[in-house]
Every structure is written in structure tokens, then in C-alpha cells.
MARPA-601758 format. One record per residue: residue number from 0; residue in three letters; x, y, z of N, C-alpha, C in turn. Coordinates in steps of 0.05 Angstrom, whole numbers. Last residue first. Layout:
BEGIN
 pos code     nX     nY     nZ    caX    caY    caZ     cX     cY     cZ
 NUM  ALA      X      Y      Z      X      Y      Z      X      Y      Z
...
***
This chain:
BEGIN
 pos code     nX     nY     nZ    caX    caY    caZ     cX     cY     cZ
 147  UNK   -209    167   -351   -207    168   -385   -190    148   -396
 146  UNK   -171    187   -294   -197    182   -306   -195    182   -342
 145  UNK   -135    153   -240   -130    166   -267   -165    163   -280
 144  UNK   -110    177   -173   -136    171   -198   -134    172   -226
 143  UNK    -62    167   -128    -73    185   -157    -92    165   -167
 142  UNK    -70    156    -65    -65    149    -87    -72    162   -108
 141  UNK    -45    207    -13    -67    192    -32    -63    177    -56
 140  UNK     -6    244     10    -12    213     19    -38    200      9
 139  UNK     14    294      1     10    278    -30      3    247    -12
 138  UNK    -11    356     32      8    332     30     -1    309      6
 137  UNK      6    414     -7     -6    400     17     10    371     14
 136  UNK     20    427    -74     20    428    -46      5    415    -23
 135  UNK     25    405   -124     -4    412   -121     -1    424    -90
 134  UNK     74    408   -165     73    410   -146     40    422   -141
 133  UNK     91    355   -223     73    382   -222     71    384   -184
 132  UNK    125    339   -271    119    341   -241    104    359   -239
 131  UNK    130    283   -325    125    312   -322    123    315   -292
 130  UNK    162    244   -343    153    255   -361    145    288   -357
 129  UNK    224    209   -325    205    241   -310    193    243   -336
 128  UNK    232    139   -337    235    175   -342    216    190   -333
 127  UNK    222     90   -328    221    106   -307    230    130   -313
 126  UNK    220     49   -377    249     60   -365    242     80   -345
 125  UNK    159     38   -386    180     25   -399    214     31   -384
 124  UNK    132     83   -361    139     60   -354    155     42   -355
 123  UNK    149    140   -342    143    123   -370    149     98   -360
 122  UNK    114    187   -298    139    171   -305    141    155   -328
 121  UNK     92    242   -267     85    221   -293    110    211   -295
 120  UNK     81    265   -196    102    256   -221     92    237   -237
 119  UNK     69    306   -153     48    286   -172     72    285   -192
 118  UNK     75    335    -88     80    335   -113     72    309   -129
 117  UNK     69    342    -32     51    344    -47     59    341    -75
 116  UNK    111    312     -3    107    335     -2     92    346    -28
 115  UNK     98    251     -9     77    266     17     87    294     19
 114  UNK     76    243    -78    106    244    -53     87    265    -35
 113  UNK     47    194   -124     45    211   -107     69    220    -81
 112  UNK     58    182   -191     63    174   -166     55    201   -149
 111  UNK     40    136   -248     31    163   -238     38    161   -200
 110  UNK     64    123   -308     66    110   -280     59    144   -264
 109  UNK     47     97   -376     50    119   -353     43    110   -328
 108  UNK     18     63   -401     46     66   -407     58     85   -390
 107  UNK    -40     72   -395    -29     73   -429     -2     80   -422
 106  UNK    -22     82   -331    -43     75   -345    -36     94   -369
 105  UNK    -20     64   -247     -7     59   -290    -30     66   -308
 104  UNK    -11     93   -196    -28     87   -212    -10     83   -241
 103  UNK     18     76   -123     29     86   -152     -1     77   -174
 102  UNK     -5     84    -53     -5     63    -81      2     81   -106
 101  UNK     32    122    -16     10    117    -29     11     96    -50
 100  UNK     80    147      1     69    129     23     39    120      3
  99  UNK    143    165    -16    120    153    -28    110    131    -14
  98  UNK    177    217      9    165    189      8    143    191     -4
  97  UNK    208    270    -47    197    259     -6    186    228    -10
  96  UNK    222    268    -94    226    300    -69    214    287    -45
  95  UNK    238    216   -120    222    231   -119    237    249    -99
  94  UNK    277    170   -166    279    192   -139    261    213   -138
  93  UNK    264    108   -191    260    142   -197    268    156   -167
  92  UNK    293     52   -222    285     63   -199    281     97   -207
  91  UNK    280     -6   -259    290     19   -261    279     27   -235
  90  UNK    284    -63   -249    288    -56   -279    290    -19   -288
  89  UNK    302   -115   -209    305    -80   -220    304    -80   -235
  88  UNK    276   -182   -215    300   -162   -212    292   -130   -222
  87  UNK    237   -218   -222    240   -198   -194    268   -179   -189
  86  UNK    221   -245   -266    242   -255   -250    251   -234   -224
  85  UNK    174   -227   -293    188   -250   -295    202   -272   -271
  84  UNK    167   -170   -274    142   -193   -264    159   -219   -267
  83  UNK    215   -129   -256    211   -147   -279    188   -168   -270
  82  UNK    199    -75   -221    215    -99   -221    199   -114   -242
  81  UNK    208     -2   -210    192    -25   -219    215    -48   -223
  80  UNK    196     50   -154    215     22   -169    197      7   -186
  79  UNK    207    106   -132    188     88   -145    207     69   -156
  78  UNK    232    131    -67    239    120    -89    211    105   -106
  77  UNK    228    152    -15    220    165    -35    230    154    -71
  76  UNK    233    107     22    256    121     15    252    141     -1
  75  UNK    183     86     27    189    107     51    219    126     34
  74  UNK    162     74    -41    175     74    -17    184     94     -1
  73  UNK    115     44    -98    134     62    -81    145     60    -59
  72  UNK    116      4   -153    107      7   -125    137     34   -112
  71  UNK    111    -43   -205    116    -19   -194    103    -11   -172
  70  UNK    122    -96   -243    112    -95   -219    123    -60   -206
  69  UNK    114   -109   -312    126    -98   -295    105    -92   -273
  68  UNK     82   -132   -350    105   -151   -342    125   -132   -324
  67  UNK     33    -95   -366     62    -96   -378     87   -111   -375
  66  UNK     35    -82   -293     24    -77   -320     46    -81   -342
  65  UNK     12    -80   -228     31    -97   -248     18    -92   -269
  64  UNK     27    -51   -166     16    -47   -182     31    -65   -215
  63  UNK     30    -52    -93     38    -54   -118     22    -53   -143
  62  UNK      2     -5    -44     -4    -31    -61     22    -25    -85
  61  UNK     47     31      6     19     23    -19     27     -4    -26
  60  UNK     97     13     33     66     18     40     45     10     17
  59  UNK    157     -5     32    142     -2     16    114     -1     31
  58  UNK    215      7     68    186     -4     64    168      8     42
  57  UNK    286      1     72    259     20     68    248      3     70
  56  UNK    334    -26     70    330     -5     83    310     12     79
  55  UNK    325    -58      3    338    -54     35    331    -25     38
  54  UNK    267    -80    -17    287    -63    -20    297    -55      1
  53  UNK    250   -142    -42    256   -125    -15    276   -103    -20
  52  UNK    223   -192    -78    243   -167    -75    243   -151    -62
  51  UNK    220   -255    -98    217   -242    -72    236   -210    -78
  50  UNK    189   -314   -138    219   -292   -127    203   -270   -109
  49  UNK    150   -346   -144    169   -354   -159    197   -332   -152
  48  UNK    103   -373    -91    112   -347   -102    148   -350   -127
  47  UNK     98   -421    -74     87   -411    -91     90   -385   -114
  46  UNK     95   -418    -16    110   -430    -24    106   -430    -63
  45  UNK     58   -370     -8     81   -360      0    101   -385    -14
  44  UNK      5   -406     -8     13   -384    -27     42   -368    -23
  43  UNK     10   -443     31     14   -444      7     22   -424    -13
  42  UNK     63   -418     85     32   -422     75     27   -430     51
  41  UNK     86   -365    117     89   -390    105     60   -394    108
  40  UNK     95   -316    148    117   -320    121    104   -345    112
  39  UNK     62   -256    175     56   -276    150     76   -295    138
  38  UNK     73   -214    202     85   -240    210     87   -266    191
  37  UNK     61   -154    162     54   -181    168     69   -207    185
  36  UNK     64    -87    179     80   -109    172     61   -137    176
  35  UNK     59    -35    196     46    -41    173     55    -64    157
  34  UNK     81    -12    251     96    -24    225     86    -29    200
  33  UNK     57     12    289     45     24    256     64     15    241
  32  UNK     73      0    342     91     23    321     83     24    292
  31  UNK     27    -32    352     36    -16    362     53     13    353
  30  UNK      1    -53    284     18    -62    307     16    -34    324
  29  UNK    -34    -35    241    -31    -60    252    -16    -74    279
  28  UNK    -40      8    229    -10      5    228    -11    -23    232
  27  UNK    -86     21    281    -73     25    260    -50     21    251
  26  UNK   -105    -39    313    -89    -16    314    -93     -9    286
  25  UNK   -164    -83    324   -140    -79    303   -134    -50    302
  24  UNK   -191    -94    383   -197    -88    354   -170    -78    345
  23  UNK   -186   -108    432   -186   -131    415   -188   -126    391
  22  UNK   -182    -65    473   -156    -80    462   -157    -97    440
  21  UNK   -246    -62    484   -232    -44    459   -206    -53    450
  20  UNK   -268   -132    473   -266   -112    483   -250    -89    464
  19  UNK   -332   -169    465   -313   -152    450   -300   -136    465
  18  UNK   -341   -235    499   -343   -205    494   -323   -192    483
  17  UNK   -343   -285    500   -324   -272    488   -328   -249    476
  16  UNK   -394   -298    529   -365   -306    547   -342   -291    527
  15  UNK   -452   -260    540   -431   -267    522   -401   -278    529
  14  UNK   -473   -230    584   -473   -259    591   -452   -267    564
  13  UNK   -488   -178    553   -469   -180    573   -466   -204    582
  12  UNK   -517   -199    509   -491   -186    499   -474   -185    530
  11  UNK   -562   -216    532   -545   -246    516   -513   -228    503
  10  UNK   -580   -173    553   -578   -201    563   -559   -220    555
   9  UNK   -598   -138    504   -575   -142    525   -569   -156    545
   8  UNK   -639   -181    487   -607   -169    470   -592   -162    485
   7  UNK   -671   -170    519   -657   -200    523   -636   -196    505
   6  UNK   -681   -119    520   -673   -134    548   -662   -160    543
   5  UNK   -710   -120    478   -686   -104    477   -671   -117    500
   4  UNK   -757   -150    472   -734   -150    460   -710   -142    472
   3  UNK   -777   -120    523   -776   -147    526   -751   -159    508
   2  UNK   -791    -77    488   -776    -70    516   -765   -101    527
   1  UNK   -836    -90    451   -806    -81    442   -778    -76    469
   0  UNK   -875   -111    489   -853   -132    466   -830   -114    462
***
């Protein structure tokens, strides 16, 4: 019985008209160039967005974090930026020593970011002032986690 079931499943898989091929699967970075960009620019969600902030000549890869009326994110140009959630204008920006390729974390009025050269930064959410910086060594391509 087990052999008959296995043969039936294999037959169905082989005869399936839309069988998956290796090139059907998503590529790392969503494209051959690993651009991590979506071509989606229309639809009901896009018509409801009250503002758009796109830093010139760079890309933000990590997810933005919203806290206390501010949206914070890092970008390839090594900057952590904060924009006002009400209107999308730049509130402040901080320049790190290398690219920010991961999401930032926000906790108790502080922004935590890692740079790709292994530094961790703590910034004040209200104005982006550097509170402290630690060199951990290695790559800083992971998002910081806040515990406690």
C-alpha cells in the first residue's frame, strides 16, 4: 500500500502542469542585482500614504521603526535618519562610521543601531545625539535586540 501511495504522489508531481522550476523561486535581494526594491507603486495602500521620504543617493535596507511620533531608519550611506511621522520632514540625522544595513531598535527614548564595521551606537531619539558607541568587532549586519 505504501508503494502504491508513493507512486501515485510521484505521478501527480511529474504530470503537474505548473511544476516548480529552480528559477521560479525568489532570488536573494528580490532581483538578480539584489536591489531589494519593489516595483509596486500603486494600489489602495499607496494612495493613503500622507507623505514619502526618500534619502537622495542611498537606500534604506532595514525596516523603519516608529516611536514617539518619529520614524527612524538606517541607510547604506552610513546615516541614521529620523523623520517626523506627522509630515515626513527630516528631524535629525546621525553619521556612523560605516553602512547601516540592518533595522534599528528603539527603547525608552534611545535608538540603537549597528554599522557594518561592527560598531553599535546609542542615540537620543529626540535629537539624534550620540550617547555612546562600542566597537564589537566583526560585521554589524544584524539588528540590535533590546532586552529589559
